[in-house]
C-alpha atoms as one frame of an Amber mdcrd trajectory, in Angstrom:
protein
  12.151  24.362 -22.675  11.152  20.687 -22.426   7.576  19.521 -21.933   8.660
  17.961 -18.638   9.683  21.367 -17.309   6.454  22.940 -18.596   4.309  20.210
 -17.067   6.057  20.563 -13.737   5.777  24.364 -13.799   2.041  24.181 -14.493
   1.041  21.435 -12.066   3.400  21.743  -9.094   2.173  25.189  -7.930  -1.352
  23.743  -7.568   0.004  20.744  -5.627   2.063  23.090  -3.444  -0.968  25.251
  -2.626  -3.313  22.312  -1.956  -0.769  20.519   0.236  -0.725  23.512   2.568
  -4.478  23.725   2.962  -6.119  22.370   6.154  -7.701  18.936   5.919 -11.252
  20.244   6.351 -10.766  22.316   3.189  -9.161  19.417   1.304 -12.100  17.172
   2.189 -14.471  19.740   0.661 -12.328  19.603  -2.490 -12.486  15.807  -2.289
 -16.294  15.867  -2.066 -16.503  18.014  -5.199 -14.139  15.750  -7.136 -16.070
  12.705  -5.962 -19.310  14.074  -7.414 -17.556  15.013 -10.648 -15.983  11.600
 -11.004 -18.942   9.500  -9.897 -21.534  11.206 -12.054 -19.569  12.661 -14.982
 -16.103  11.146 -15.487 -17.087   7.730 -14.097 -13.467   6.577 -13.761 -13.341
   2.769 -13.579 -16.842   2.448 -12.149 -17.432  -0.713 -14.164 -14.065  -2.204
 -13.159 -14.873  -1.636  -9.495 -18.354  -3.155  -9.780 -17.017  -6.184 -11.660
 -14.386  -6.731  -8.956 -16.959  -6.424  -6.192 -19.271  -8.931  -7.899 -16.425
 -11.468  -8.011 -15.326 -10.827  -4.438 -18.817 -10.701  -2.896 -21.103 -12.972
  -4.956 -23.422 -13.260  -1.960 -24.273  -9.528  -1.984 -27.094  -8.048  -4.048
 -26.703  -5.069  -6.394 -27.892  -2.567  -3.805 -25.233  -3.687  -1.329 -22.525
  -3.675  -4.001 -23.506  -0.183  -5.152 -23.273   1.055  -1.567 -19.742  -0.348
  -1.256 -18.758   1.078  -4.649 -19.943   4.559  -3.707 -18.100   4.452  -0.376
 -15.006   3.162  -2.135 -14.898   6.064  -4.578 -15.390   8.575  -1.763 -12.418
   7.009  -0.014 -10.352   6.809  -3.208 -10.697  10.539  -3.870  -9.911  11.202
  -0.200  -6.782   9.086  -0.597  -5.633  11.109  -3.616  -6.192  14.349  -1.714
  -4.468  13.010   1.408  -1.543  11.944  -0.781  -1.205  15.543  -1.952  -1.258
  16.621   1.693   1.762  14.366   2.196   3.944  16.937   0.451   3.513  19.400
   3.317   2.208  17.363   6.241   4.037  18.120   9.485   5.428  15.662  11.994
   2.813  16.756  14.519  -0.064  16.200  12.103   1.051  12.823  10.780   1.539
  11.589  14.351  -2.045  12.658  15.042  -3.584  11.212  11.874  -1.718   7.876
  11.662  -1.594   5.879  14.893   0.153   2.556  15.525  -1.817   0.431  17.961
   0.911  -2.071  18.835   4.254  -0.630  17.751   5.828  -2.823  20.433   5.569
  -5.751  17.993   8.122  -4.070  15.750  10.165  -2.746  18.677  10.673  -6.293
  19.955  11.781  -7.529  16.542  14.221  -4.623  16.251  15.515  -5.354  19.749
  16.210  -8.936  18.642  18.439  -7.610  15.877  16.288  -8.815  12.995  15.669
  -7.195   9.644  11.969  -6.886   8.835   9.786  -7.589   5.809   6.734  -5.473
   6.658   4.042  -6.741   4.315   0.720  -5.084   3.575  -2.022  -4.436   0.976
  -3.337  -1.415  -0.899  -5.905  -0.645   1.772  -6.952   2.597   3.517  -3.969
   5.008   3.401  -0.631   3.300   2.847   1.072   6.595   1.848   1.109   7.850
   5.423   3.322   4.953   6.464   6.077   7.480   5.734   5.667   8.469   9.405
   6.699   5.040  10.708  10.394   6.018  11.214   9.232   8.560  13.801   8.127
   5.645  16.001  11.099   3.302  15.598  14.689   3.694  16.766  17.691   1.633
  15.769  16.512   0.538  12.330  16.306   2.089   8.861  12.847   2.107   7.271
  12.865   1.558   3.501  10.096   1.791   0.916   9.920   1.594  -2.854   8.361
   4.037  -5.276   7.513   3.628  -8.942   9.766   5.497 -11.331   8.163   8.641
 -12.752   9.106   9.779 -16.239   9.218  13.423 -15.193  12.420  13.725 -13.089
  11.233  16.928 -11.410   8.127  15.257 -10.001  10.129  12.176  -9.082  12.550
  14.300  -7.070   9.900  16.055  -4.998   7.956  12.833  -4.394  11.095  11.079
  -3.182  11.934  14.043  -0.946   8.447  14.308   0.578   8.218  10.582   1.301
  11.605  10.501   3.028  11.238  13.641   5.155  10.525  11.708   8.370  13.613
   9.533   8.032  12.564   6.851   5.576  14.844   5.680   2.771  13.226   5.645
  -0.678  14.360   3.623  -3.682  12.907   2.736  -7.056  10.886  -0.470  -7.184
  13.334  -1.869  -9.743  16.138  -1.437  -7.195  14.417  -3.382  -4.403  16.578
  -6.506  -4.488  19.786  -4.536  -5.024  18.937  -2.298  -2.065  18.147  -5.211
   0.255  21.283  -7.091  -0.819  23.526  -4.080  -0.148  22.095  -3.500   3.341
  22.339  -7.225   4.106  25.995  -7.326   3.119  26.763  -4.156   5.083  24.885
  -5.509   8.099  22.577  -2.477   8.181  19.495  -3.414  10.176  16.553  -2.478
   7.981  12.787  -2.651   7.658  11.212  -2.867   4.209   7.604  -1.838   3.544
   6.365  -4.233   0.855   2.968  -3.856  -0.819   2.264  -7.460  -1.747  -1.249
  -7.682  -3.166  -0.357  -6.705  -6.733  -1.185  -9.055  -9.578   2.107 -10.419
 -10.983   2.722 -11.094 -14.656   1.382 -14.521 -15.545   4.654 -15.660 -17.130
   6.506 -14.790 -13.903   3.993 -16.400 -11.558   5.166 -19.179  -9.259   1.999
 -19.579  -7.225  -1.758 -19.468  -7.797  -4.269 -19.399  -4.966  -7.704 -18.137
  -4.021  -8.027 -14.491  -3.066 -11.523 -13.356  -2.111 -12.788 -16.663  -3.504
 -11.167 -16.230  -6.922  -8.162 -18.233  -8.173  -5.497 -15.704  -9.218  -1.708
 -15.446  -9.578  -0.123 -14.480  -6.266   2.813 -12.172  -5.649   5.354 -14.130
  -3.555   8.250 -11.669  -3.580   7.932 -10.678   0.079   8.126 -14.299   1.216
  11.068 -14.987  -1.083  13.013 -11.972   0.167  12.142 -12.731   3.784  13.576
 -16.237   3.500  16.607 -15.340   1.391  17.736 -12.534   3.699  16.407 -14.030
   6.967  13.954 -11.211   7.710  11.147 -11.310  10.249   7.829 -11.499   8.400
   5.316  -8.988   9.774   1.905  -8.140   8.292   0.323  -4.725   8.744  -3.413
  -3.970   8.682  -4.974  -0.513   8.417  -8.384   0.769   9.397  -9.954   4.184
   9.125 -10.940   5.555  12.525 -12.744   8.509  10.966 -12.247  10.622   7.893
  -8.576  11.557   7.629  -7.530   9.417  10.620  -6.128   5.882  10.506  -4.794
   3.126  12.722  -2.260   0.463  11.815  -1.765  -2.789  13.697   1.017  -5.315
  13.236   1.027  -9.101  13.379   4.335 -10.916  13.660   4.081 -14.134  11.671
   7.615 -15.307  12.358  11.189 -14.264  13.035  12.374 -17.517  11.434  10.891
 -17.529   7.914  13.036 -20.424   6.679  11.134 -22.764   8.989   7.987 -22.300
   6.888   7.109 -24.307   3.814   6.842 -22.564   0.455   3.885 -20.148   0.254
   2.825 -20.600   3.885   3.830 -17.035   4.729   2.114 -15.732   1.615  -1.061
 -17.639   2.517  -1.004 -16.106   5.988  -0.722 -12.626   4.482  -3.639 -13.330
   2.143  -5.734 -14.655   5.020  -5.174 -11.515   7.117  -5.734  -9.232   4.152
  -8.957 -10.948   3.109 -10.293 -10.781   6.663  -9.728  -7.023   6.748 -11.193
  -6.495   3.294 -14.387  -8.262   4.336 -14.502  -6.107   7.454 -13.839  -2.812
   5.641 -14.599  -3.509   1.947 -14.728   0.146   0.901 -11.112   0.669   2.023
  -9.528  -1.720  -0.503  -8.189  -0.617  -3.899 -10.886  -2.093  -6.134 -10.010
   0.136  -9.081  -7.078  -2.070 -10.121  -7.787  -5.260 -12.054  -6.826  -7.720
  -9.330  -8.731 -10.618 -10.940  -7.761 -10.037 -14.583  -5.922 -13.374 -14.924
  -8.585 -15.598 -13.334  -9.232 -17.346 -16.676  -5.551 -18.234 -17.178  -5.069
 -20.693 -14.324  -2.581 -23.424 -15.368  -3.819 -27.021 -15.134  -1.403 -27.831
 -12.291  -3.016 -25.124 -10.135  -6.662 -25.857 -10.949
């Protein structure tokens, strides 16, 4: 018996049980894990504080510590809510993830456009799996990172597609878009676009939260190449376990924009929301790790 089978057999039953627990119980579990992590494990506490110091140089240590604590409470909640995704019902996800202006997307769909739906790692992006329940006439696609254990990969892909979404590996993004474009299948692609690209593959450097960093421009490139409407989503937490997403249509004609203008607009919207809800952003990843590698032409 392979280690992959053993690992799956040991861990999946716990995931299965937790995913079927009510949210009030899962939030108690989250509170316990938060205390364990914050005071004992201390997962990436220094990374988070370093990121916050760079992003908010005007804030004192007391303010930064308050944001850091709130961030970790939300991060553990997000992990627990992601487990809930395995068993969440249509009724519950409709209740917990609201779309304030879905008509923005409905109009774009009505106009026959494909959509690059661009957003950051903020609040709860996992529950976007419920978006197909609110849109007719268009396929909703999203990427997932390949998991070495095929058994876990299978159940994750199944759970994320249960409301009608189409899942594909991140490495298959361009191939998937190209195929749908050629087959004239009207599609929407959820694209998380605030990752830090590899320096050697970077085409654009700009300021993000006041720090010059390499910028991921894939969403803009794909939008222009395949003539997709460029729409930015923003998420806020209404209360614990409840979220709202709003959409902003930047353009239905991306080719009319100069290089990086669409990307800059995404960064502007994202930064505005981060400053409004700083604890909701994913500060545990090293977003500013290449700030000392800015090429001369971008300085």
